[in-house]
N, C-alpha and C positions, 0 to 999 in steps of 0.2 A: 497861107502860107506866102510868103513874099518870093517874088521872081528870083531874088537873090538866093534863098534858101533851095528851091527849087532847083537852081544850077549846081550849087554846092551839093546836093543828093544825087543828082543825074552823074555828076562826076566821080563822086565815091560810087556810086553803082557800076558804072562803066569800068572803073578800076577793079572793082571787085569780079564782075565780068570776065574782065582779061586774067586776072590772077586763077580764077575758077578752073577756065578753060585750060590754061597752062598746067595746074596740078593734074586735071583729068587726063591731058594728054601725056604727063610724067609719070603716071600710075600706072603700071601694066596690070591687065587683067590676069593673065596666064604667065606664071615663072617657067622658066626651062625645067621640065620635069624628064630628065634625060633617062636612059636605061640603067643607070646605077645601081639598081635592087639586085643586079647579077651579083654581085659581090657582098651582098648581105647588109647595104646601107640603107636599111629600112628607115633610119632616123633622119636621114637627108632627105628622103621622099616625104616623110611626115611634115619635117620643116616646110618644104616646098608648098604642100598641102595647105598647110597653117597660113602660110604667106598669101596664097592665092585667096584664101577665104578672108583674110584681112584686106587685101586689096579690093575684093568686091564689095566690101562693107564701105571702105573709104568712098569708092567710086560711087556707090549708091547714094551717099551722105552728101558728096560734092555735086552731083545731078540734081540731087533734091534743091540744093541750096540754089544752084544756078537756075534753075526753074522758078523758084522765088524773085531772084534778081531780075529775069528777064520779065517776069510779071510786073514787077515793081516799073521797069524802064517802059514798058508798054503803058500802066498807068499814067507815067509823066507825060506820055505822048497823048494821051486820051483826057488829059486834065481831070484825072482821077486820084492823083498820087496822094497821098496822106489823109486818106479817108477812110474811116474804119468799114469794114466791110460787113459788119456785125450790125451796128448801131447807126452808122453813117455819118458820127460825129468825126472831127478833126482828131487824127493821131496826134498825141504830144510829140513835141520836138526832141524831148529827151530820150522817148522811145525811138524815134526814127533815128537819132545820133547813134543810140546805141544797136540799134539793127534795122538799117535802112529799107530793108524788104519787108518789114514788118506790115502785117495788113490788119491788125486789131489795136484798138486804142488800149489804154492801161486799164480802164474799167471792164472791158471785155476781155482782156486776156486774164484777168482775175476770177471771173465767172467760171 
């Protein structure tokens, strides 16, 4: 991988990290679950509980992706970016363009 390609992927990963961190910040884990059950508003409580479950799933997915992005940025610092963690070969540029935090080459992804 050329130094220019490496810088390009680093910029993409840094932007993705910034976006993920903002999304995590903007996604509340707990919604307002007031005491509106008094008036028989169980539907509203159920909706709030469902939203809380959905937000938990979203935050979990975002956190996992952010971890992969941070790992890829660390690999750039350690001159290990773009190498397949399974076979050690170079990860194809088209794979990295589609998924810059990828840690497997095309062949290993297919296995």
